[in-house]
N, C-alpha and C positions, 0 to 999 in steps of 0.2 A: 210873780205869783208863787205862793207857797203851796206845796202839796200837803194836805193834812190827811193823816190816816185815821179813819174813824175807829172808835172804840170797839164796835162790833167786829170789825175785821181783825183786830188784835186778839180778841177772844177766840175767833175761829182758828187762827193760826195755833194757838195754844191747844185747842181741842184736837186739831189735826196731829200735832206732835204726840199727844197722849194716845190717840187712835193708832198711830204707827208703832209706838212702843208696845201697846197691848197686842197688836197683830204680830210683832216680832217675837213676843213672849209665847204666844200660841204656836207660832211656827217652830220655835225652838223646842217646845214641849213635844210637838209632833215629830220632829227630827230625832229627838231623844228616844221616843217610843219606837220609831222605825229602826234605830240603831240597836235597841235592846232586842227586838224581834230578830234582826239579822244575826246578832250574837248568839241568841238561843238556837237559831237554825244551824249555825256552825257547830255549836256544842253538841246538838242532837246528832248531827252528821258524824262527828268524832266518836260519840258513844256507840252509834250503830256500827261504825267501822270497827271499833274495838270488839264488839260482840261478834261480828262476823269473823274477825281474825281468830278470836278465842275458840269459836265453834269449829273452824277449820283445823286449828292446831289440836284440839281435843279429838276430833275425828281422825286426824293423822296418827296420833298416838294409839288410839284404839285399833286402827288398822295394823300398826306395827306390832302391837301385842298379839293380835290374831295371827300375824304371819310368823311369830316366834312363840308358839305355845309352850315349848319346853322351859322357857324362862318364867312363865307365869305360875304363881304370883310373886315368888321371892325376888326375881330380878327387876320387877317394875314397881313394887310397892314403895310407899313412903313419899315424902315431899322434899327432903333435902338430899343433896348429893353433889357430885362434881359437875361443873358446867362444861368442863373440857372433855371431849370425846376420847375414850381410850383407844379408838381405832383411827388409823390414818392410812394414806395410800401406801406408805412404806411399812406400816405395821397393821395389816388388816385384822378384823375381828375373827377370833376362833372361839366357837362355842356360843351357846345360847345366852349365858350370863354376860359375856362381853358385848354381845349384840344388844342386849337389853340396856346395859349401861350406856352404850353409844346412842341408842334411841332416846333415852331419857336426857342425855346431854344435848342432843340435837334439838329436841323440843324445848328444853329449858332455855337454851340459847335463843331460839326463835321467840319465846315468850318474853325474855328480858329485852330483846331488841325491838319487838313490835308493840308491846303493851306497857303502859306506865306502871311501874312497880308491880309487875306481874309475878305470880307464883303458881306452882303446880303441886297437886297432890293426886296420887293414885291409890285408891282404896279397894281392897279385895271384897269387903262386905259394906254395902251402903244401906242405911236404913235398917229395916227389920228383916229383909230377905237375905238369907245366906248365899243365895245364888246370884244376887245382883251386885255387880262391881261398877265402879265409876272413876272417871277422870274429872277432877275439878281444876279449872283454870280461873284464877281470880286476879283482879286488878283494881286499883283505886280510881274509880270514875267519880264524877261530880255527884254528890248525894242527891241533888235536886232532880236529876234526870234518870232515875232508876226504874222507869216504866217497864223496860224489857227484862229487868233483873229481879222483879219483885217475887216471882215464883221461886227462883233459885235462892233468894235470901230467906224465904220462909222456911226452907228445909236445911239451910246450911249449918245451923248449930247442931242439929241432930246427926247430920252426916259427917261433919268434920269439925268438932268443937274447937280444936286448937292446932290443927295440922298446918304448919308452914305459913301462918299468917292468913289463912283462908278465912277464918272466922272474923277477922278485922277488916276484910276487904269490903269495898263499896259495891262491887259487882262480881258475880260469879257465873260461869258457864259450866254446866254439868253435862257429861256424856255418859250414859249408862249402857251396860251390855250384860247379857247373861253369861256368867262364868261357866266354864266347862265342867 
């Protein structure tokens, strides 16, 4: 006795294969969406971490400036300078200017180590107020995730149009204080 496969059964197996392929395609699209959300979450975490680091470093430099008022503004101003500290354990700092150079070198080194393509600018006069000084720390974050940096970017051109690459940065943290 021969077993015959009916035509309707053959059509059903073909439809089942198409249904499986379509469900695998939908599952693949869903997994791709889940992966992109996960990747965006990791990038957002990195951007937030960079903002936090920049904020701490800016506050650290402002506190160093406050603790060394004799060197302000000449010792701290500008964006470029040596990244090596002029002071060591064998050759300690003497004077306000050397301490300012050491402070800038320490903060610059920390910025270069902890932020991608980070840069620093210290300005005596920020904006229109002569009494307002600022520290600007910039780094190149991913442009699509600038939510936390939009207010800083709105003012960055008027504050530091071409200081040390700040104007070309994707993200900027500003720390303001009233000058003495």
